[in-house]
C-alpha positions in Angstrom: 0.0 0.0 0.0 1.4 3.4 -1.1 -0.1 6.5 0.4 0.7 10.1 -0.5 0.4 12.5 2.4 -0.3 16.2 1.5 -0.8 19.2 3.8 -1.0 22.9 3.4 -1.5 23.1 -0.3 -2.8 26.7 -0.2 -3.9 26.6 -3.8 -0.7 25.2 -5.3 -2.2 22.2 -7.1 0.1 21.9 -10.1 2.7 20.2 -7.9 0.1 17.6 -6.8 -0.5 16.4 -10.4 3.2 15.9 -10.8 3.4 13.9 -7.5 0.6 11.6 -8.7 2.3 10.9 -12.0 5.6 10.2 -10.2 4.3 8.2 -7.2 1.2 6.4 -8.5 -0.4 6.0 -5.0 -3.3 3.9 -4.0 -4.6 6.4 -1.5 -4.1 10.1 -0.6 -4.2 11.7 2.9 -4.9 15.4 2.7 -4.5 17.1 6.1 -6.1 20.5 5.5 -5.5 24.1 4.8 -7.3 24.3 1.5 -9.3 21.1 1.9 -11.2 22.1 -1.2 -7.9 21.6 -3.1 -8.0 18.0 -1.9 -11.6 17.7 -3.0 -10.8 19.1 -6.5 -7.9 16.6 -6.9 -10.2 13.8 -5.8 -12.4 14.6 -8.8 -9.4 14.6 -11.1 -8.3 11.1 -9.8 -11.4 9.1 -9.1 -9.4 5.8 -9.1 -7.5 7.0 -6.0 -9.1 6.9 -2.6 -8.8 10.3 -0.8 -9.1 11.0 2.9 -9.5 14.7 3.6 -9.7 16.8 6.8 -10.0 20.6 7.2 -7.4 22.9 8.7 -7.5 26.4 10.2 -7.9 28.0 6.8 -10.9 25.8 6.1 -13.2 27.2 8.8 -16.2 27.5 6.4 -15.8 24.1 4.9 -18.6 21.9 6.3 -18.0 18.9 4.0 -15.0 17.6 6.0 -14.2 16.9 9.6 -11.4 18.2 11.7 -10.1 14.6 12.5 -10.6 11.2 10.9 -9.5 7.8 12.0 -8.6 5.5 9.2 -8.0 1.7 9.3 -5.5 0.9 6.5 -3.6 -2.3 6.3 -4.4 -3.1 9.9 -2.9 0.3 11.0 -5.0 2.9 12.8 -4.2 6.3 11.3 -5.3 9.6 12.9 -5.4 12.4 10.4 -5.8 16.0 11.5 -4.4 19.4 10.5 -2.9 20.0 14.0 -4.1 23.6 14.7 -6.6 22.4 17.2 -3.8 20.7 19.2 -1.4 23.7 19.1 1.3 21.7 17.2 3.3 24.9 16.4 3.9 25.2 20.2 4.5 21.6 21.2 3.2 18.1 20.5 1.8 17.2 23.9 -1.9 17.8 23.1 -1.7 15.8 19.8 0.2 13.0 21.6 -2.6 12.7 24.2 -5.3 12.6 21.5 -3.3 10.0 19.5 -3.0 7.8 22.6 -6.7 8.2 23.4 -7.7 7.0 20.0 -5.1 4.2 20.0 -3.4 5.5 16.8 -0.4 3.7 15.3 0.3 6.7 13.0 -0.7 10.4 13.1 -0.6 12.5 9.9 -0.8 16.3 10.4 0.3 19.6 9.0 -0.1 23.2 10.1 3.6 23.9 10.8 4.7 23.7 7.2 7.9 21.9 8.5 8.6 18.2 7.9 8.5 16.2 11.1 8.8 12.4 11.8 9.1 11.1 15.3 8.1 7.9 17.1 6.9 8.3 20.7 5.3 5.5 22.8 4.8 3.3 19.7 3.0 6.0 17.7 4.6 7.5 14.6 4.0 11.3 14.0 4.3 12.4 10.4 4.1 15.9 8.9 5.6 16.0 5.4 5.8 19.8 5.2 3.7 22.1 3.1 2.8 21.2 -0.5 2.9 25.0 -1.3 6.7 24.6 -0.7 6.9 21.5 -2.8 6.9 19.0 0.1 4.9 15.8 0.4 5.2 12.5 2.1 4.9 8.8 1.3 3.8 6.1 3.6 4.4 2.6 2.4 2.9 -0.3 4.3 4.0 -3.8 3.3 3.7 -6.9 5.4 2.7 -4.8 8.5 6.0 -2.8 8.1 5.7 1.0 7.7 8.1 3.2 5.8 7.9 7.0 5.9 9.5 9.3 3.3 9.5 13.1 3.0 10.1 14.3 -0.5 10.3 17.5 -2.4 9.1 18.2 -5.9 
């Protein structure tokens, strides 16, 4: 299973089309700030499953939730933008929520800075902002997880 992780697109969609051509993912996780960008891309690639949450710039978007819990390849993935958990300050609130939900992986954004850290058996992954050319890849094979941060 190959998953592209996108956050903070802020209207810079041309890079996303290049990412899809390069990576050919089975699923996309879109963690907000311009959730409608994710929705637009989902229409362009109906063969790919999209999981979208809204961010702080998406306050008027009522189509998507602030958080989603996904079950992919027997892994529980919490997706959120991160603004509700003050991730620009520290990770403690997000860590408490991840533990509450029993997440294996947390995908988030908001900071625009790539981040990958394991704590208490939970992997926290922010690929950095798409508007800056950053994106992430999660590969799950035989219950093993690999994370990559890339730039296009």
